[in-house]
N, C-alpha and C positions, 0 to 999 in steps of 0.2 A: 123019847130016842135021845140017846146022848151027841151031841154035836162035836164035831174034829176043835180043835184049837184054831186060833185065827192070827195066828203069827203068819201063816203062809196059807193062801186062800186061792183055791182054782175055781174059776169059772164056769160051768158048761152053758154053753145057750139053751135056752129054752125055745126058741124059735129063730126064724132067719125072717129079713124084708123081702118085700119080694116090690119094687121099684122099677122106674122108667129109664135110671142111670146105670150104663154098665160100666162108668169110670169117673172121677172125683170131679174132673173138669164140667161146669154146670152146676154142681150141686150146690144149690142155696148156703152161703155161709153159718146162716143160724136155721133152726126150725119155726117154722111161722112165718118165717117173710113172706112164702109164696103160698099161699093158703088154696090155690087152686090145684095142687099136685096131690093125688093119692098114691096110697101105698099099702099093701098088706103085710100085717104081721101072722107069719105063717109059722103054728106051733109045729116043734118035733113029737114024732110018736108017743116018747113018754110023757111029755106036758100036755097033750092034744087031750083033753079032758075036760066036758061041759060043765061041770061042777065050779073047777075053778076059777070060771069067769061068773060064776053066779052074783050077781048085783052091779056087774059092771056096768050095765045099760045105765045107771042114776047116775055116771060121769060124763061131761062134757068133754073134755081133756086128760090126756094122760101122761106120763111120763117116762120115757123108755132109757133104760141102761142098756149099751149096745158098747160092741167092740169097733176099735179102727184096722181091722182086719186088713188093708190094705198097706200098712205099715212094716217095717221088717221087724220082726221079735227079738231080732237080736240085735238093733241097731240100740246104741247108747244113749241114755237120754243126756238131755244138755239141761243147766240151771236157768239158760236165757234161750230166748226165741227171736226171731224178727217176724214180728205178723206183717204181712201182708199191705192191712188197713194203714202201717205206717211208713209204709213206702220200700219196706223190704230193707230197710239199712238202721234202724234202730231196734236194739235190745232191750227187751224188759223179763223180767222173770217169768219162769214158764207156769207157774202157779196165779200170774196175773193175765194169764190168755185162756182158751180153748184149744191150742194147740195140739195135733195128734201125737207129737212128741213128748211124751209124758213117762214118768216113771213108771203106770199103769197103764196101758194105752185103752182108757174106758170113756167112751162119751155118754151125753145125756143131755136127752131133745124132749120138747113138750110137743105132744100132737094133738089134733083135734080128734075124736072117736066117733067115728061115723054110724060103726056098728059092729055086731057079729056077723061073719060070712062063712064061708067054706071053700077052701081051696085046696086040691088033690084030696078030697075026699076028710081033711083034716079041718076043725073050728079054725079061724082068723079073725084076726081085728083089721076093719077096713079104717083105715087112717087119713088125715089131712096135714098139707103141711109140713113133711117128713123130708131132713135134709141129708136121707142116708141112700148110697150105693146099694145096687141089687145083691142081695148076698150076704149083707151086714149081720152077723151073729146077734141076739139080743139076749142078753143076761137078765131082766131083769123087767119088770111092767108095775106103776103104781099111781092110783089114782092122785089127779092134779086137784088139791086143794084150795080154791081160792081165799077163802078166813085164812089161809095160813100161809101161802105161794106166793100172790100178788102182793108186795110189798111198796104201799105208796112211797112217795117221794126219793126211790132207792138211785144212787148215782151206777154209773155204767164206765165211767174210767176212757180209756181214750177210744171207747167205741163210741160214745155218745155222740158223735160228731156224724156216724156214719149213719146212722139210724136213717136219715130222711132219703140219703142219694136213691136218685131213679134217673134212669135213660127215659128219653122218646125213642121209642120202638118204630120202625117204618121198614113194613113186611108189604109186596105186590098179594093181592087177594089169592090170585093165583096159585102162587107158592103155598100159602097159607092153607089153601087146600087139599095140598097133599097129606098135610097131618090127619090122622081122625078126629076127628069137633072135640070129642071129649076131651082130647088132647091138645088142643089151641090153647085155650087158658093158662094151663099150665106153662107151656112154650114162652108165650109174653109175660109172663109173670118171671121168667128165670133171665129172659133177657132185659127185662128192664130192671132188675137187681145189679145189672152190670157182672157176667163171668167171667171178665178177662181176670188176670192176678190185678191184686192191689197194688204193687209196686210197678207194672208196664199199663201205663198210660198211653198208647200210640194208635197210629190208623192203620197196623198193620191186620190182614184178613186172620180170623180165626175160626174156629169150628168147632163144634160139639156135638156128641150122641144123648139122644134123647129119644125114647119108646121106639127104639129101633131105626131112627130116621138120622140122619146126617144133615146139619145145621150149619151155613159158612154164616159168618157175618162181618162188619167192621161197624168203629165207631167213630163219629167226628167229633172235633173239638168239647172230647170228657161229655157229650150231653146227648148226640144222635147216634143212636145204635140201624144200621141198615141191614137187613136180611139180604144174601147176595144169593144164597141157593139150598135148594132143600129137598134130601135123595134120601133113599133107600141103598145101604150100601151093595155093590154089586158082590155074589158069593159065587164059589166055583160051579156051583148047578147053573147059573146064568150064562155061564161059555166067556 
């Protein structure tokens, strides 16, 4: 079949992500940082073809090509951006970052492949370590190849100094029990990563949404994170 030209390429979602994040705040800054997180890649009807997944079980990890769907599609792109990890003040070239404000708002994530499952009667992929908001469109899936994709000695630019940053998380056992047991490790992993904006390191109270719960916390001395509350949001039906 003859393919269209590539001067302009229209990407159509083949799947969407089902995750525990309804908003960007709290989502890990990179895939794989919180391995305890789980998500599902749920295929659209046209692409929900079991034959398309034949042989995928042989891989431990996958690449997801996806879209920054929460960005304004009409916003102009900027050749420079201010990465939060550099304090939000220093500008670097957009192609030296993974900023969502790009000429083409496309993201790339490496996730752990847990297996093929089924969601809403369609085949889906269960994955771990995803850094994606619920509903994110997925444009393509490719296998992660250890012999080609892992490059020993590669340099990480300004992000190298952030790789080992982690907070001590303090949360009362009774509070943690409010979260379903299978979701607790994921929450603790998110909090250890310090969800606060990289340019704001104060001791004010913050809140994030995770797995249908609202979690409030504060950080002392850029070292210790204390959870102050976990609750289910009230709805109109609750009165």
